[in-house]
C-alpha positions in Angstrom: 108.7 141.5 52.7 107.0 141.4 56.3 104.2 143.9 57.0 102.3 144.6 60.0 98.7 145.1 58.8 95.3 144.6 59.9 93.2 141.5 59.6 89.5 142.4 59.3 86.9 140.3 61.7 83.4 140.4 62.8 80.4 141.0 60.8 78.8 143.9 58.6 78.7 147.0 60.5 80.6 145.5 63.7 84.1 145.2 62.6 87.2 144.6 64.5 90.4 143.8 63.5 93.5 141.8 64.7 97.3 143.3 64.1 99.0 140.6 62.3 102.7 140.1 61.0 102.0 139.1 57.2 103.9 138.5 54.1 102.9 141.5 52.1 101.8 139.3 49.0 99.1 137.4 51.0 95.4 138.1 51.0 94.2 140.5 53.6 92.5 137.9 55.6 94.9 134.7 54.9 97.1 133.1 57.5 99.2 135.4 59.5 102.9 134.3 60.8 101.9 136.1 63.9 99.2 137.7 65.7 100.6 140.7 67.8 97.3 142.1 68.9 93.8 143.6 68.3 92.0 146.8 67.3 88.2 147.7 67.6 87.2 150.9 65.8 83.9 150.9 67.7 85.4 151.1 71.2 88.6 152.3 70.1 90.1 149.2 72.3 93.9 148.4 71.7 95.3 145.6 72.8 99.1 145.2 71.9 101.6 142.2 72.2 104.3 144.9 72.3 107.4 143.1 72.9 106.3 140.7 69.9 105.6 144.0 67.7 109.1 145.5 68.9 111.1 142.1 67.7 109.4 142.0 64.5 109.9 145.5 63.8 113.7 144.8 64.8 113.6 142.3 62.2 112.7 144.9 59.6 108.9 144.7 59.2 107.5 147.4 57.7 103.5 148.8 59.5 101.0 150.0 57.1 99.9 153.7 57.5 97.0 152.8 60.3 99.0 150.2 62.0 101.9 152.9 62.5 99.4 155.4 63.7 98.1 152.8 66.4 101.9 152.1 67.4 102.5 155.8 67.9 99.5 156.4 69.9 100.6 153.3 72.1 104.5 154.9 72.1 105.8 151.3 70.8 108.2 153.3 68.7 110.0 155.0 72.1 110.6 151.3 73.0 112.6 150.4 69.7 114.7 153.1 70.4 115.5 152.3 74.0 
């Protein structure tokens, strides 16, 4: 199963994440199928590749809870239904 989840980057106490599409059985920081965005919780900066995310969701990818909340804030699910 393909999941949309976070991949950790950065040093201790200076963490940031990439939003990636990965096989659910792969390790957290393993090689992703595709990189779909960036999230920095320290500055609350989010950059998303919305067309690629919508494509992955239509193919059946399941977002984790954290990624789902980020996508809801960016109103990606509204574009999925349109």
